[in-house]
VOPAGU-2260 file (C-alpha; in pm, 1 decimal, decimal comma):
REM VOPAGU-2260
SITE   aa  ch    i         X         Y         Z
SITE  MET   A    0    3545,7    3543,6    -528,6
SITE  SER   A    1    3441,4    3844,3    -737,5
SITE  HIS   A    2    3106,8    3873,6    -561,5
SITE  SER   A    3    3289,4    3886,4    -224,9
SITE  VAL   A    4    3512,4    4173,3    -333,9
SITE  SER   A    5    3224,7    4378,6    -472,3
SITE  ALA   A    6    3004,8    4305,7    -171,8
SITE  CYS   A    7    3281,2    4406,2      68,2
SITE  SER   A    8    3341,9    4757,4     -79,0
SITE  PHE   A    9    3246,9    5065,0     121,7
SITE  HIS   A   10    3240,8    5442,8      99,1
SITE  THR   A   11    3527,1    5681,4     166,6
SITE  ASP   A   12    3341,3    5858,6     449,3
SITE  GLU   A   13    3309,9    5530,3     634,7
SITE  MET   A   14    3682,3    5468,2     587,0
SITE  ILE   A   15    3750,3    5795,0     768,2
SITE  LEU   A   16    3519,6    5691,7    1050,6
SITE  LEU   A   17    3692,9    5355,8    1076,7
SITE  GLY   A   18    4026,2    5526,4    1111,2
SITE  LEU   A   19    3900,4    5679,2    1435,3
SITE  LEU   A   20    3743,6    5362,4    1574,6
SITE  PHE   A   21    3957,8    5066,9    1475,2
SITE  THR   A   22    4320,7    4973,7    1433,7
SITE  VAL   A   23    4419,0    4892,7    1081,7
SITE  ILE   A   24    4472,2    4519,1    1041,0
SITE  ARG   A   25    4745,6    4392,0     811,5
SITE  PHE   A   26    4761,2    4037,4     690,9
SITE  SER   A   27    5092,5    3888,4     593,5
SITE  ALA   A   28    4962,3    3541,4     516,2
SITE  VAL   A   29    4653,7    3358,8     402,8
SITE  LEU   A   30    4433,6    3258,3     701,4
SITE  PRO   A   31    4221,1    2944,0     661,7
SITE  PHE   A   32    3876,6    2954,3     818,8
SITE  SER   A   33    3936,1    2619,9     987,4
SITE  ALA   A   34    4270,7    2715,8    1138,8
SITE  PRO   A   35    4322,5    2620,8    1503,4
SITE  VAL   A   36    4188,1    2864,0    1760,7
SITE  HIS   A   37    4533,2    2957,4    1883,2
SITE  HIS   A   38    4649,7    3074,6    1540,4
SITE  LEU   A   39    4372,1    3322,9    1468,1
SITE  PRO   A   40    4429,4    3697,0    1505,0
SITE  ALA   A   41    4264,8    3895,4    1781,0
SITE  HIS   A   42    4072,9    4150,5    1578,4
SITE  LEU   A   43    3720,5    4204,6    1698,7
SITE  PRO   A   44    3662,1    4488,4    1948,1
SITE  ALA   A   45    3523,9    4406,6    2289,3
SITE  ALA   A   46    3151,5    4344,4    2314,0
SITE  ALA   A   47    2922,0    4562,1    2516,2
SITE  PRO   A   48    2847,2    4470,5    2879,6
SITE  GLN   A   49    2609,1    4179,9    2939,6
SITE  ALA   A   50    2321,9    4406,1    3041,6
SITE  GLY   A   51    2304,7    4565,2    2696,4
SITE  ARG   A   52    2287,0    4244,6    2494,8
SITE  GLY   A   53    1986,4    4147,2    2288,9
SITE  ASP   A   54    1887,1    3876,3    2046,1
SITE  CYS   A   55    2090,2    3863,8    1723,2
SITE  LEU   A   56    1781,6    3824,6    1503,9
SITE  ASP   A   57    1637,7    4140,9    1658,8
SITE  ALA   A   58    1969,4    4318,0    1598,8
SITE  HIS   A   59    1967,7    4204,2    1235,8
SITE  ARG   A   60    1607,7    4316,9    1194,4
SITE  ALA   A   61    1700,7    4662,7    1322,6
SITE  CYS   A   62    1996,7    4670,9    1083,8
SITE  GLY   A   63    1760,9    4581,1     797,7
SITE  SER   A   64    1566,2    4901,6     849,2
SITE  ASP   A   65    1878,2    5094,5     739,0
SITE  PRO   A   66    1954,6    5022,6     368,7
SITE  ARG   A   67    2326,0    5094,4     410,2
SITE  CYS   A   68    2351,2    4867,5     716,5
SITE  GLU   A   69    2165,6    4589,6     537,9
SITE  ALA   A   70    2393,5    4619,6     233,3
SITE  LEU   A   71    2701,9    4597,3     454,4
SITE  TYR   A   72    2558,2    4296,2     636,4
SITE  ARG   A   73    2488,5    4113,3     309,1
SITE  GLY   A   74    2844,7    4177,3     198,3
SITE  VAL   A   75    2987,3    4046,5     525,2
SITE  GLU   A   76    2756,1    3745,2     506,6
SITE  LEU   A   77    2890,3    3663,3     159,8
SITE  CYS   A   78    3243,0    3695,5     293,6
SITE  ALA   A   79    3161,0    3453,5     574,8
SITE  ASP   A   80    3017,3    3204,9     325,2
SITE  ASP   A   81    3331,1    3228,2     112,0
SITE  ALA   A   82    3557,3    3189,8     417,1
SITE  GLY   A   83    3364,7    2878,4     515,7
SITE  ALA   A   84    3421,7    2720,1     174,9
SITE  ALA   A   85    3790,7    2804,7     124,1
SITE  PRO   A   86    4065,6    3021,7     275,0
SITE  LEU   A   87    4034,8    3389,3     193,0
SITE  GLY   A   88    4322,2    3545,1       1,6
SITE  GLU   A   89    4510,7    3834,3     158,5
SITE  ARG   A   90    4331,1    4104,5     -40,2
SITE  ALA   A   91    3983,4    3954,3      -2,4
SITE  ALA   A   92    4035,6    3901,7     372,5
SITE  SER   A   93    4145,5    4263,7     416,6
SITE  GLU   A   94    3848,3    4399,4     222,1
SITE  CYS   A   95    3604,0    4174,8     406,8
SITE  LEU   A   96    3738,2    4285,0     742,9
SITE  GLU   A   97    3706,3    4647,1     641,3
SITE  SER   A   98    3345,0    4583,6     549,9
SITE  GLN   A   99    3292,1    4405,6     880,1
SITE  ASP   A  100    3435,8    4703,4    1068,2
SITE  ALA   A  101    3207,5    4941,6     880,5
SITE  LEU   A  102    2906,2    4727,5     965,8
SITE  LEU   A  103    2988,5    4705,1    1336,6
SITE  ALA   A  104    3063,8    5077,2    1357,2
SITE  ARG   A  105    2724,8    5151,5    1204,2
SITE  HIS   A  106    2532,0    4895,7    1410,6
SITE  PRO   A  107    2726,3    4783,0    1723,7
SITE  ALA   A  108    2429,9    4577,9    1847,8
SITE  LEU   A  109    2532,4    4304,8    1601,4
SITE  LEU   A  110    2852,2    4251,4    1800,5
SITE  ALA   A  111    2689,4    4265,1    2143,3
SITE  CYS   A  112    2394,7    4036,0    2065,1
SITE  ARG   A  113    2351,7    3678,1    2186,6
SITE  CYS   A  114    2119,9    3381,5    2116,1
SITE  GLN   A  115    1899,0    3157,2    2324,9
SITE  ARG   A  116    2006,4    2794,3    2335,1
SITE  GLY   A  117    1735,7    2546,1    2242,2
SITE  SER   A  118    1496,1    2804,0    2096,0
SITE  ARG   A  119    1321,4    2734,1    1767,6
SITE  ARG   A  120    1512,7    3014,6    1598,8
SITE  GLU   A  121    1849,2    2927,0    1753,6
SITE  GLU   A  122    2026,3    2830,8    1431,1
SITE  ARG   A  123    1908,3    3140,5    1240,7
SITE  CYS   A  124    2023,7    3355,0    1532,6
SITE  LEU   A  125    2363,8    3184,0    1544,2
SITE  HIS   A  126    2406,4    3240,1    1170,8
SITE  VAL   A  127    2384,7    3615,1    1234,2
SITE  TYR   A  128    2617,2    3590,9    1535,5
SITE  TRP   A  129    2896,3    3417,0    1341,6
SITE  SER   A  130    2847,1    3606,7    1013,8
SITE  VAL   A  131    2983,6    3924,5    1173,4
SITE  ARG   A  132    3283,9    3738,3    1318,4
SITE  LEU   A  133    3477,9    3652,7    1005,1
SITE  LEU   A  134    3812,2    3575,8    1168,2
SITE  PRO   A  135    3758,6    3544,0    1543,2
SITE  GLY   A  136    4055,1    3602,0    1770,5
SITE  GLU   A  137    4211,2    3349,8    2007,3
SITE  ASP   A  138    3965,5    3434,3    2283,2
SITE  GLU   A  139    3656,2    3448,4    2062,9
SITE  MET   A  140    3595,6    3072,7    2076,7
SITE  GLU   A  141    3590,8    3103,2    2456,8
SITE  VAL   A  142    3310,0    3360,2    2454,0
SITE  SER   A  143    2968,9    3198,8    2463,7
SITE  PRO   A  144    2723,6    3308,4    2193,1
SITE  TYR   A  145    2436,6    3225,5    2428,4
SITE  GLU   A  146    2240,6    3436,4    2672,9
SITE  MET   A  147    2305,0    3346,3    3034,4
SITE  MET   A  148    1998,0    3152,1    3143,4
SITE  PRO   A  149    1918,3    3062,3    3506,8
SITE  MET   A  150    1945,8    2698,3    3605,6
SITE  ASP   A  151    1625,4    2500,5    3643,5
SITE  THR   A  152    1542,2    2557,1    4013,0
SITE  HIS   A  153    1478,8    2188,2    4078,1
SITE  MET   A  154    1809,7    2097,4    3914,2
SITE  ALA   A  155    1996,4    2360,9    4114,6
SITE  SER   A  156    1848,4    2219,0    4434,6
SITE  LEU   A  157    1944,2    1867,5    4329,5
SITE  ILE   A  158    2305,2    1973,4    4268,0
SITE  ALA   A  159    2322,2    2150,1    4602,8
SITE  ALA   A  160    2185,1    1856,1    4798,3
SITE  SER   A  161    2314,2    1554,2    4608,7
SITE  SER   A  162    2661,6    1537,0    4761,8
SITE  SER   A  163    2506,1    1469,4    5103,7
SITE  LEU   A  164    2257,0    1207,8    4983,6
SITE  PRO   A  165    2325,3     855,9    5111,2
SITE  HIS   A  166    2391,8     590,8    4847,0
SITE  ASP   A  167    2228,2     278,8    4991,6
SITE  GLY   A  168    2299,6      30,9    4714,8
SITE  LEU   A  169    2026,3     147,8    4477,8
SITE  ASN   A  170    2128,7     207,2    4117,3
SITE  PRO   A  171    2105,5     589,5    4087,5
SITE  CYS   A  172    2097,5     575,7    3707,4
SITE  LEU   A  173    1811,0     327,5    3711,0
SITE  LYS   A  174    1627,2     554,6    3953,9
SITE  ALA   A  175    1695,2     858,0    3727,8
SITE  ALA   A  176    1559,3     666,1    3425,9
SITE  GLN   A  177    1249,2     566,7    3623,2
SITE  ASP   A  178    1190,8     926,8    3729,3
SITE  CYS   A  179    1224,3    1033,1    3365,2
SITE  GLY   A  180     970,9     770,0    3260,0
SITE  LEU   A  181     716,8     897,5    3512,7
SITE  PHE   A  182     734,3    1243,8    3355,1
SITE  GLU   A  183     545,8    1208,6    3027,2
SITE  LYS   A  184     754,5    1449,6    2820,7
SITE  CYS   A  185    1084,1    1304,2    2941,0
SITE  GLY   A  186     977,9     945,4    2882,5
SITE  ALA   A  187     840,5    1016,3    2535,5
SITE  LEU   A  188    1143,8    1211,0    2413,9
SITE  ARG   A  189    1382,4     956,8    2564,6
SITE  SER   A  190    1204,9     676,7    2379,5
SITE  GLU   A  191    1221,1     889,6    2065,1
SITE  TYR   A  192    1598,4     929,9    2072,2
SITE  VAL   A  193    1660,6     566,8    2170,7
SITE  LEU   A  194    1457,4     457,2    1868,2
SITE  ALA   A  195    1632,6     706,9    1638,4
SITE  CYS   A  196    1975,3     590,5    1758,7
SITE  THR   A  197    1908,3     217,3    1738,5
SITE  LYS   A  198    1696,8     191,1    1422,5
SITE  ARG   A  199    1883,7      72,4    1112,1
SITE  PRO   A  200    1757,6     194,3     774,2
SITE  SER   A  201    1653,9     -93,4     552,9
SITE  GLY   A  202    1942,2    -248,5     364,1
SITE  THR   A  203    2211,4    -115,1     599,0
SITE  ASP   A  204    2370,1    -219,4     926,9
SITE  ARG   A  205    2433,8     140,0    1035,9
SITE  CYS   A  206    2223,1     382,0    1231,5
SITE  ASN   A  207    2132,4     725,0    1099,8
SITE  ARG   A  208    2368,8     934,6    1311,4
SITE  GLN   A  209    2220,5    1264,8    1196,4
SITE  LYS   A  210    1871,6    1162,5    1313,0
SITE  CYS   A  211    2017,3    1021,9    1634,1
SITE  HIS   A  212    2196,3    1349,1    1712,6
SITE  ARG   A  213    1889,0    1555,1    1630,7
SITE  ALA   A  214    1671,5    1343,6    1862,8
SITE  LEU   A  215    1929,4    1367,9    2142,7
SITE  ARG   A  216    1935,9    1748,1    2114,2
SITE  ARG   A  217    1556,5    1757,3    2118,7
SITE  PHE   A  218    1553,8    1553,6    2441,1
SITE  LEU   A  219    1814,0    1772,0    2612,5
SITE  GLU   A  220    1656,0    2099,8    2499,1
SITE  ARG   A  221    1291,4    2023,3    2577,0
SITE  VAL   A  222    1305,6    1813,8    2893,7
SITE  PRO   A  223    1352,0    2001,4    3225,5
SITE  GLU   A  224    1711,9    1983,2    3344,1
SITE  GLU   A  225    1601,9    1813,5    3664,6
SITE  TYR   A  226    1537,1    1504,3    3451,4
SITE  SER   A  227    1769,1    1537,5    3151,2
SITE  LEU   A  228    2086,3    1620,6    3346,4
SITE  GLY   A  229    1980,6    1376,7    3615,2
SITE  VAL   A  230    1991,6    1093,5    3360,0
SITE  LEU   A  231    2324,2    1208,0    3213,0
SITE  PHE   A  232    2511,4    1268,3    3538,1
SITE  CYS   A  233    2364,8    1014,7    3780,9
SITE  PRO   A  234    2635,9     921,1    4037,7
SITE  CYS   A  235    2762,7     563,9    4022,9
SITE  GLY   A  236    2969,3     354,6    4260,2
SITE  GLU   A  237    2966,5      23,7    4075,0
SITE  PRO   A  238    3007,6     -95,7    3714,0
SITE  LEU   A  239    2644,7    -192,0    3643,0
SITE  CYS   A  240    2533,4     161,4    3722,1
SITE  GLY   A  241    2830,2     297,5    3525,7
SITE  GLU   A  242    2736,1      90,7    3222,6
SITE  ARG   A  243    2380,0     225,7    3224,9
SITE  ARG   A  244    2514,5     580,1    3251,4
SITE  ARG   A  245    2768,0     527,8    2972,6
SITE  LYS   A  246    2499,5     386,4    2743,0
SITE  THR   A  247    2250,1     666,4    2811,7
SITE  ILE   A  248    2324,6     844,1    2483,3
SITE  VAL   A  249    2338,6     518,0    2281,3
SITE  PRO   A  250    2712,3     564,1    2214,9
SITE  SER   A  251    2723,9     292,5    1949,5
SITE  CYS   A  252    2551,6     544,6    1721,3
SITE  SER   A  253    2601,0     890,7    1873,2
SITE  TYR   A  254    2963,1     861,4    1987,6
SITE  LEU   A  255    3169,0     578,2    1838,6
SITE  GLU   A  256    3291,3     539,7    1482,4
SITE  ARG   A  257    3235,4     181,3    1375,0
SITE  ASP   A  258    3501,7     166,1    1106,4
SITE  GLY   A  259    3865,1     251,7    1160,7
SITE  PRO   A  260    4039,7     436,7    1444,1
SITE  PRO   A  261    3904,7     754,1    1608,7
SITE  PRO   A  262    3947,4    1069,3    1396,6
SITE  ASN   A  263    4203,9    1337,5    1472,2
SITE  CYS   A  264    4066,2    1580,8    1732,0
SITE  LEU   A  265    4173,1    1892,1    1541,3
SITE  HIS   A  266    4008,7    1762,6    1224,2
SITE  LEU   A  267    3692,6    1703,6    1425,4
SITE  GLN   A  268    3711,0    2056,1    1565,0
SITE  SER   A  269    3768,1    2197,0    1217,0
SITE  TYR   A  270    3452,3    2031,5    1083,8
SITE  CYS   A  271    3262,5    2145,3    1393,3
SITE  ARG   A  272    3363,1    2507,3    1334,5
SITE  ARG   A  273    3206,8    2498,8     988,0
SITE  ASP   A  274    2866,9    2435,0    1146,2
SITE  ASP   A  275    2711,1    2727,6    1335,4
SITE  LEU   A  276    2539,8    2507,6    1593,8
SITE  CYS   A  277    2837,7    2283,1    1673,8
SITE  ARG   A  278    3071,0    2582,4    1674,6
SITE  SER   A  279    2847,1    2760,5    1923,4
SITE  ARG   A  280    2806,5    2464,4    2155,9
SITE  LEU   A  281    3184,8    2416,7    2161,5
SITE  ALA   A  282    3242,0    2786,8    2236,8
SITE  ASP   A  283    2985,1    2765,9    2516,6
SITE  PHE   A  284    3164,2    2464,0    2664,8
SITE  LEU   A  285    3507,4    2631,0    2648,2
SITE  HIS   A  286    3354,7    2939,0    2811,1
SITE  SER   A  287    3157,6    2767,2    3087,3
SITE  CYS   A  288    3405,3    2491,8    3179,6
SITE  GLN   A  289    3726,7    2696,5    3192,0
SITE  ALA   A  290    3942,3    2559,8    3473,4
SITE  SER   A  291    4106,4    2764,6    3747,5
SITE  SER   A  292    4340,3    2657,2    4025,0
SITE  MET   A  293    4235,0    2966,1    4223,7
SITE  SER   A  294    3870,4    2866,8    4260,7
SITE  SER   A  295    3720,3    2623,7    4511,3
SITE  SER   A  296    3502,1    2482,4    4234,3
SITE  GLY   A  297    3792,9    2441,8    3994,6
SITE  CYS   A  298    3615,1    2675,6    3751,9
SITE  VAL   A  299    3694,3    3027,9    3634,0
SITE  ARG   A  300    3325,7    3107,2    3670,3
SITE  ASP   A  301    3278,4    3000,1    4029,0
SITE  THR   A  302    2903,5    2950,2    4013,8
SITE  SER   A  303    2687,0    2639,4    4049,2
SITE  ALA   A  304    2812,9    2321,8    3887,7
SITE  GLY   A  305    2511,8    2338,1    3659,5
SITE  LEU   A  306    2670,2    2599,6    3430,6
SITE  CYS   A  307    2945,2    2362,6    3315,1
SITE  LEU   A  308    2714,7    2058,5    3313,8
SITE  ARG   A  309    2467,6    2238,6    3090,5
SITE  ALA   A  310    2742,7    2340,6    2847,2
SITE  TYR   A  311    2881,4    1985,0    2838,5
SITE  ALA   A  312    2531,9    1848,5    2771,5
SITE  GLY   A  313    2497,5    2102,4    2490,4
SITE  LEU   A  314    2772,3    1924,1    2296,6
SITE  ILE   A  315    2578,1    1596,7    2297,4
SITE  GLY   A  316    2407,4    1558,8    1962,9
SITE  THR   A  317    2683,3    1739,7    1771,0
SITE  MET   A  318    2990,0    1598,3    1595,1
SITE  MET   A  319    3182,2    1688,1    1915,3
SITE  THR   A  320    2967,2    1456,3    2129,0
SITE  PRO   A  321    3159,7    1344,6    2440,8
SITE  ASN   A  322    3081,7    1046,6    2663,5
SITE  TYR   A  323    3199,3     839,9    2957,5
SITE  VAL   A  324    3492,6     621,3    2861,3
SITE  SER   A  325    3437,1     328,4    3098,6
SITE  ASN   A  326    3185,3     167,0    3333,2
SITE  SER   A  327    3406,4     213,8    3638,3
SITE  SER   A  328    3473,3     588,8    3642,9
SITE  ALA   A  329    3322,6     927,1    3565,4
SITE  ASP   A  330    3601,5    1009,1    3317,4
SITE  VAL   A  331    3477,1    1155,2    2990,2
SITE  ALA   A  332    3642,1    1217,3    2652,6
SITE  LEU   A  333    3579,9    1296,7    2290,3
SITE  TRP   A  334    3605,4    1005,1    2047,2
SITE  CYS   A  335    3924,4    1123,3    1879,4
SITE  ASN   A  336    4301,9    1111,4    1911,0
SITE  CYS   A  337    4602,7    1325,7    1821,0
SITE  GLU   A  338    4774,1    1097,8    1571,6
SITE  GLY   A  339    4888,9    1290,6    1267,1
SITE  SER   A  340    4872,4    1630,6    1439,0
SITE  GLY   A  341    5228,6    1720,6    1341,5
SITE  ASN   A  342    5338,9    2056,4    1479,8
SITE  GLN   A  343    4987,0    2109,8    1618,5
SITE  TRP   A  344    5030,3    1825,6    1866,9
SITE  GLN   A  345    5012,2    2056,7    2168,9
SITE  ASP   A  346    4693,7    2221,5    2038,2
SITE  CYS   A  347    4537,5    1879,6    1992,6
SITE  LEU   A  348    4630,8    1767,5    2343,9
SITE  ARG   A  349    4495,0    2092,2    2484,7
SITE  LEU   A  350    4159,1    2023,4    2323,2
SITE  GLN   A  351    4154,2    1663,3    2449,1
SITE  ARG   A  352    4244,4    1769,3    2800,9
SITE  MET   A  353    3949,4    2008,5    2818,8
SITE  PHE   A  354    3753,6    1684,1    2867,8
SITE  THR   A  355    4001,0    1437,9    3018,9
SITE  HIS   A  356    4198,8    1659,6    3259,4
SITE  ASN   A  357    3961,9    1946,3    3336,2
SITE  PRO   A  358    3912,0    2005,8    3710,4
SITE  CYS   A  359    3613,2    2231,0    3643,3
SITE  LEU   A  360    3430,9    1961,5    3446,7
SITE  SER   A  361    3534,8    1685,9    3688,5
SITE  SER   A  362    3419,9    1875,9    3995,0
SITE  SER   A  363    3092,8    1968,5    3825,3
SITE  ILE   A  364    3016,5    1603,8    3748,5
SITE  SER   A  365    3122,9    1503,6    4099,9
SITE  ALA   A  366    2883,9    1762,0    4245,6
SITE  LEU   A  367    2605,2    1514,6    4173,1
SITE  GLY   A  368    2776,8    1256,4    4393,4
SITE  PRO   A  369    3144,0    1150,4    4369,2
SITE  PRO   A  370    3162,2     813,1    4191,8
SITE  ARG   A  371    3421,2     555,5    4296,1
SITE  ALA   A  372    3555,6     250,0    4121,4
SITE  PRO   A  373    3559,5     -75,5    4322,9
SITE  ASP   A  374    3926,1     -18,8    4420,0
SITE  GLY   A  375    3874,3     351,8    4485,5
SITE  ARG   A  376    4058,0     461,8    4170,2
SITE  GLU   A  377    3950,2     567,8    3823,3
SITE  HIS   A  378    4055,1     370,0    3517,1
SITE  PRO   A  379    4022,5     534,0    3173,7
SITE  PRO   A  380    4068,5     277,5    2898,6
SITE  SER   A  381    4421,7     261,0    2760,6
SITE  SER   A  382    4308,1     349,0    2407,8
SITE  LEU   A  383    4198,8     694,6    2526,5
SITE  GLN   A  384    4470,8     775,1    2781,2
SITE  ILE   A  385    4606,4    1122,3    2716,0
SITE  PRO   A  386    4980,2    1194,7    2745,3
SITE  PRO   A  387    5083,6    1499,0    2951,3
SITE  LEU   A  388    5130,3    1832,4    2780,4
SITE  GLN   A  389    5490,5    1923,1    2711,5
SITE  PRO   A  390    5616,6    2270,2    2804,2
SITE  GLY   A  391    5650,8    2522,0    2525,0
């Protein structure tokens, strides 16, 4: 930890400046990097308005032209690396936060910047974004690190018109797959991820989940949303269609754990938050699919359903990959449970219910055509039924 302490030191004149700009933060306990979202302190100042945001790699490049700014950034980056490996002690955390404050006071663009999802430099950009957020506050995981991008115009039109389309007995998911196959890029990348997710390395009976996830992300990032989201969210009214939809992401490799019960959801989230890409996709989902009882769409951000659908799709190909839980409904869930959550039971249920009981997500999926089970009801499998949240 000695390199963290030395890297996080700063000059007296900057301490005076910080006294004018920031509230002094006092830590009374050790804060683990992987602590639940609801237990992290609200520390970071508010970001600049959306109009002033730029790319984080550009912001870092501008910081690099100032030797003092670059030195502060390197120190904060080392602190972030240490925090990712083990909890920071009280003194180290305080010094690192002071260095972070000095950096953001000197170069505020590092706090306001965002990244472009699916770009070739996405992960390098996200590394900068999270490096200057050592201990994000409760709301920080609900702020998307991504630039707001317009929906694919064809996809937006499809969402707007789909609820009025007649369903005449054709299998919509089969039709969506056929449409994908007729578009060369979609068909090729779909075949690529199916092969990656079904191929077994010689001498094993397991797929290579890492390659499967990477191929799924490539498909979703490079194929126009008209096709990629059309395959994921095709509306179904009968089990054969529902089975095709559920198997779209090859869940036997990308979603399910073959051995043992599902993992604990908070453990899954903790591992996700140690990975810049997974952490960002989860934050984008929490941001874009926030539910509201005051909105006609069920969403806090009452825009097209595509915003939440895109964020949900962004989780596919990460360790937080969700999927449909049966052939007879449009219910979705993470492959995890809350056993062993102890006094964090409510936090675990809250995370689960962002997928299983989220009116924003449900209405967004239904915008592509409300699916119905044969008896008119939805039936999540008993192994993934979620108990109600308890008050308190």
